[in-house]
Every structure is written in structure tokens, then in C-alpha cells.
N, C-alpha and C positions, 0 to 999 in steps of 0.2 A: 504494500500500500504506500503510495507516495504522499509525502508530507507537503500539502499545499497551503497550510495555514501560515507557515513561517514562525509560529509561536510555539517553540519547543521548551518553554519555561513554565508552561501551565500543566498541572498534573492531568494526565488522561483520566477520564471518568472512573476507570477501575482503581487507580491509585487514590483518587479522591474518596471513593467509597471505603477503600482499605484504611485510610486515615481516620475514618469515622467508626471503624469496626473495633470493638474492644478485643484486645489480644491478651490472653492470660498466660503469663509465664508459668503459673501453677507450681511454684517452688521447684522449677527445673523439669517439670513434666509436660509443660506446654511449649510454645514457640518463643524463643528469645529474639523478639523483634518489636521495634517501636517505629511505626511509619510516621512520616512527617506530613503536615497539612499542606506543605508546598515544597518544591524542590529547593535545595540549597542554592543560594545565588551563585553566579559565575565567579564572583570575587571570593566567596567562602570556599567554593570547590577548588579554585586554583590555590588559595592559601593552604588548604588541607593537603592537596597533592604535594605542594612544595615542602611542607613539614614532614609528610609521610615518607617522601622519597629522599629528602635531604638535598634536593636539587632546586636552587633558587630560580631556575628557569622553567621548571616543570609547568605544564599547561593542563588544566583540568577541563578544557572545553569539550572533550569527548564524553564526559560523564554528566549524568543528571542524578544527583544523590537524592534518594527519597525516603531513607530510613536508616536506623542503626540498631545494633544489638546492645545488650546491657554493658558491654565492655568498651563500646565506642566504635566497633567495626561498622562499616558503612555498606548499605545496599544501594546500587545505582543501575541506571540504564546506561549501557555503553553504546555510543553512536558508532557502531561498527558497520552498519548497512547504509551507506550514503544514499540520500534520496528517499528513504523510507521513514514512515511515521515512528514516533517514539514507541508505540505499542509493538512494533515489529523488531525492536532492538533487543539484544540479549540483556538479561539481568545478571549482574556480577556482584561479587562481595569482596570487600577489602578489609581484612581483619585488623584489629588493633595491634596484634602481635606479628603482623607481616604476612599472614596467610592470605592468599587471594585466589579467586577462581570464578569460573562461569557457573551460575546457578541454573539458568534456563535460557533457551534460545530466543524467547520472546516473553512479553508480559502475560499472555494467555497461559503459557506453560508454567510460568511462575505461580499464577493463581491456582493451577491444579496441584502444584506442590503444597501450597498453603492449605488447600482443601484436604490434603492428606496429612496435615500437621507438620510439615517440613518447611522451616524458614530458611533464609539465606545462610545464616551461621551454621545451622544443622547440615545444610546441603554441602557446604564446603569444608568446614572444620571437622565435623563429625563424619562427613561423607556417609551418612546413614540413609538407606533407602527404605527403611521400614516405616510404613504409615503409622502415625501417632494419633489415635483417636482422641486423646486428651487435649491435643492442640489443634484439632481440625477446624478449619475456617472455610466451610463450603459456600457461604453466601456470595462472596465476590466472584468466584469462579462460575457459580450458577447464573449470575447476572451479566458477566462480561467475557467469559472465555469464548474464544473463537476457534480453538483447536480441539481435537478430540481428547478426552481424558485418556491418559496412558499411565503406566506404572512409573513411579518416581525414578527408578533405575533407568528406564528408557528415556525419559525427559532429560535427565542429566547427561546420559551417554550421548544422545543426539547433539546436545548443546556443546559439549566438550569436543566432539568430533568436528563440528562445524567451526568452532572458535578456539582452536588449540593455541593460538598466538596471544591470548589475553595475558597470561603470565609474562610473556616476552614484552608485550606492550607496556606493562607496568615496570618490568625490569629495566627496560630501556630508559625509563624516567629517572632511575637511581643514578647517583653520581658514581 
């Protein structure tokens, strides 16, 4: 889908709904994720990337940060598909301890992971594919998903196969 609006700093409806959806960490049995009510500004994103990478020239323009985990790790849309809408961009995670990875190939697939109780931190740091009924968030996927529901393992494997260069993209930003 082509982005014809030119406004890629406005949350897509699915992320706006997610920001209004209570997410229960449930003392470690739920999802460790706090969605934002708006994307981080371009200035905040660039400042964060410069601090995270240690590179005073790092550019955060390819990321749209939309949430964080309890330790400060960030979930973002990575503008890896030029000319496509934000909802068609991969969801990535940048952990507070340096772990990073692709979570899902697009926003719809990310919603399916959340429907199975798997957040961005769980998808990358724990790399757990087991659905977690205690953390399941089915409503956003029911309202906004445009891809078929698939097993978490399949969603993550497809995304990582399509975007194997995300760790290199981040690594290239380090000094």
C-alpha cells in the first residue's frame, strides 16, 4: 500500500487503539509493553538513537517509536519499505541492554502476536513462540488486522527472513 498522505507522524488507527487498550503486565505473566499515545518526535528519536549507538551523527529518521517495555526498550516501525504506508513497515524492538530484532513484518502481524500474548520484548529477548493467554490482546487484531492469523513462530520467521539486515542497520549506526 502506498503512503499518499505524507503524514507518517500520526499513529495509524491500530496503534491509536492499542494506546487506549489496557495492557496488564500481571506480575510478569502478561505483556511487558507500554504503547504511546503518539509517536516519539523526530528530535526525540534521533537523540535516543545517538545515545543508544554512541554515534553523534546517528539518524533516527527511519524509525517511528510507538512504545516501550518496562526497562526502556523501544518498539518502533522501521521504514524499510520505501513508498509504503506505515502499516506495511516491519515492527522492530531495540532493547535497553542492546538486544534488537525484527518482531513482525508489518503492523497487522504484530497485532496477531499481541493477540497471542506476545509483545515486542517477548518476541525478541525471550524469543518465545508460545501463546500466552494471560497476556492476550485480541481486540486490536480483530479490528485492524489485514493479514491472516498465523502461529507466532511463522510470523517471526517470515519477518526475520524478509528483514535479516535490521541488526546490521543498527550496527552500522554504532561508532
